[in-house]
C-alpha positions in Angstrom: 76.8 -154.8 -23.5 77.5 -151.1 -23.6 75.9 -148.6 -21.3 76.2 -144.9 -22.3 75.4 -141.8 -20.3 74.5 -138.6 -22.2 73.9 -134.9 -21.5 70.5 -134.2 -23.0 70.4 -131.1 -25.3 67.1 -130.0 -26.7 68.4 -127.9 -29.6 71.8 -129.6 -30.2 73.2 -133.1 -30.4 73.3 -135.0 -27.1 76.8 -135.1 -25.7 78.3 -138.4 -24.5 79.4 -138.1 -20.8 80.7 -141.6 -20.4 80.3 -145.3 -21.1 81.0 -148.7 -19.7 81.3 -152.0 -21.5 80.1 -155.0 -19.5 80.6 -158.7 -20.0 77.3 -159.9 -21.5 78.1 -163.6 -20.8 78.3 -163.0 -17.1 74.6 -162.0 -17.2 73.2 -164.3 -19.9 75.1 -167.6 -19.2 76.7 -167.8 -15.8 74.3 -165.5 -14.0 71.0 -166.2 -15.7 68.1 -165.8 -13.2 70.4 -164.0 -10.7 71.4 -160.4 -10.2 74.7 -161.0 -12.0 75.6 -157.3 -11.8 75.0 -155.2 -8.7 77.8 -152.6 -8.4 79.3 -149.2 -9.3 81.5 -148.9 -12.3 83.9 -146.2 -13.4 82.8 -144.6 -16.7 85.1 -144.4 -19.6 85.0 -141.5 -22.0 86.6 -139.8 -25.0 90.3 -139.2 -24.3 90.2 -135.8 -26.1 87.5 -134.7 -23.6 89.6 -136.0 -20.7 92.6 -133.9 -21.8 90.6 -130.8 -22.8 88.8 -130.6 -19.5 91.7 -131.9 -17.4 89.6 -134.5 -15.6 90.7 -137.8 -14.0 87.3 -139.5 -14.1 84.1 -139.5 -16.1 82.2 -140.5 -12.9 80.6 -143.7 -11.9 77.3 -145.4 -12.7 75.6 -147.9 -10.4 73.9 -150.8 -12.3 71.8 -153.8 -11.4 71.3 -156.3 -14.1 69.5 -159.7 -14.2 68.8 -161.8 -17.3 66.0 -164.3 -17.4 66.3 -167.0 -20.1 63.1 -167.9 -22.0 60.8 -169.9 -19.7 62.3 -168.6 -16.5 60.1 -166.8 -14.0 61.2 -163.7 -12.2 61.2 -164.3 -8.4 60.5 -160.6 -7.8 63.3 -160.2 -5.3 65.0 -156.9 -5.6 68.8 -156.8 -4.9 70.2 -154.7 -2.1 71.7 -151.4 -3.1 75.4 -151.4 -2.1 76.0 -147.7 -2.7 73.7 -145.2 -1.2 73.7 -142.0 -3.3 71.9 -139.9 -0.7 74.7 -140.7 1.8 77.3 -139.9 -0.8 75.7 -136.5 -1.6 75.5 -135.7 2.2 79.2 -136.5 2.6 80.2 -134.4 -0.3 78.2 -131.4 1.1 80.0 -131.9 4.5 83.4 -131.9 2.7 82.6 -128.6 0.9 82.0 -127.0 4.3 85.5 -128.0 5.5 88.3 -125.8 4.3 92.0 -126.4 3.7 93.7 -123.2 4.6 97.4 -122.7 4.0 100.2 -121.5 1.8 101.3 -123.1 -1.4 105.0 -122.8 -2.3 105.4 -123.2 -6.1 108.8 -123.5 -7.7 108.9 -123.7 -11.5 112.5 -124.6 -12.3 112.9 -125.5 -15.9 111.7 -127.5 -18.9 113.5 -129.4 -21.6 112.9 -130.7 -25.1 109.8 -128.5 -25.7 108.2 -128.6 -29.1 109.0 -125.8 -31.6 106.4 -123.2 -31.9 107.9 -120.3 -33.7 108.5 -120.1 -37.5 111.5 -118.4 -38.9 115.2 -118.7 -38.4 115.3 -120.0 -34.8 112.5 -122.5 -35.0 112.3 -122.4 -31.3 109.6 -121.2 -28.8 109.0 -118.4 -26.3 107.7 -120.6 -23.4 106.0 -119.5 -20.2 104.0 -121.4 -17.6 100.5 -120.8 -16.3 99.3 -122.6 -13.2 95.6 -122.6 -12.5 94.7 -123.1 -8.9 91.4 -123.8 -7.2 89.2 -120.8 -6.5 90.2 -119.0 -9.7 93.8 -118.2 -8.6 96.4 -118.1 -11.4 100.2 -118.0 -11.3 102.1 -117.1 -14.4 105.9 -117.1 -15.1 107.8 -114.8 -17.3 108.4 -116.0 -20.8 111.9 -117.0 -22.0 112.8 -116.0 -25.5 113.9 -118.4 -28.3 114.5 -121.6 -26.4 113.3 -125.2 -26.2 115.0 -125.7 -22.8 113.9 -122.7 -20.7 115.2 -122.1 -17.2 112.7 -120.1 -15.1 113.8 -120.5 -11.5 110.4 -119.0 -10.7 109.2 -119.0 -7.1 105.8 -118.0 -5.9 103.9 -118.2 -2.6 100.1 -118.4 -2.8 97.7 -118.3 0.1 94.8 -120.7 -0.4 91.5 -121.3 1.2 90.1 -124.4 -0.6 87.0 -126.5 0.1 88.3 -130.0 1.1 86.1 -131.5 -1.6 88.0 -129.9 -4.4 89.9 -132.5 -6.4 92.3 -132.3 -9.3 89.5 -133.5 -11.6 87.2 -130.6 -10.8 87.6 -127.5 -12.9 87.5 -124.7 -10.2 89.6 -122.2 -12.1 
């Protein structure tokens, strides 16, 4: 059984946000008549979207599933909810109020074995590094000419004031 979550678009094609594949047999055979599924699951998603948006997770979905075989009667008992979304939202709001204040020391030393990007006689690259930090701060190194093994020895100090709730998966830059 596959469960898919979409972003609804009125004028364009709906966009897949994530999916989860669940074991149908656990519902239909082993758990018939019972709430065989009552839990939160990590959503999977397209790997190209994961790379493009630099996200760690496609989120979670909380599901409750019960299957009644033909002739079975529903007992009407609702399962307990194990994960309270209102409490989660409240905790997230509290985290956003809390700030992490400090200084980030960034050293970009070197890279090796980069892919060739330039055409022509050298067939090398002119690489540089851009680091995107939370709250729209950006740090950029100088570029190094015609090399696949650049040495930058670039050092930067950046003062940051970041909400505690910011994670690597959030695009805050």
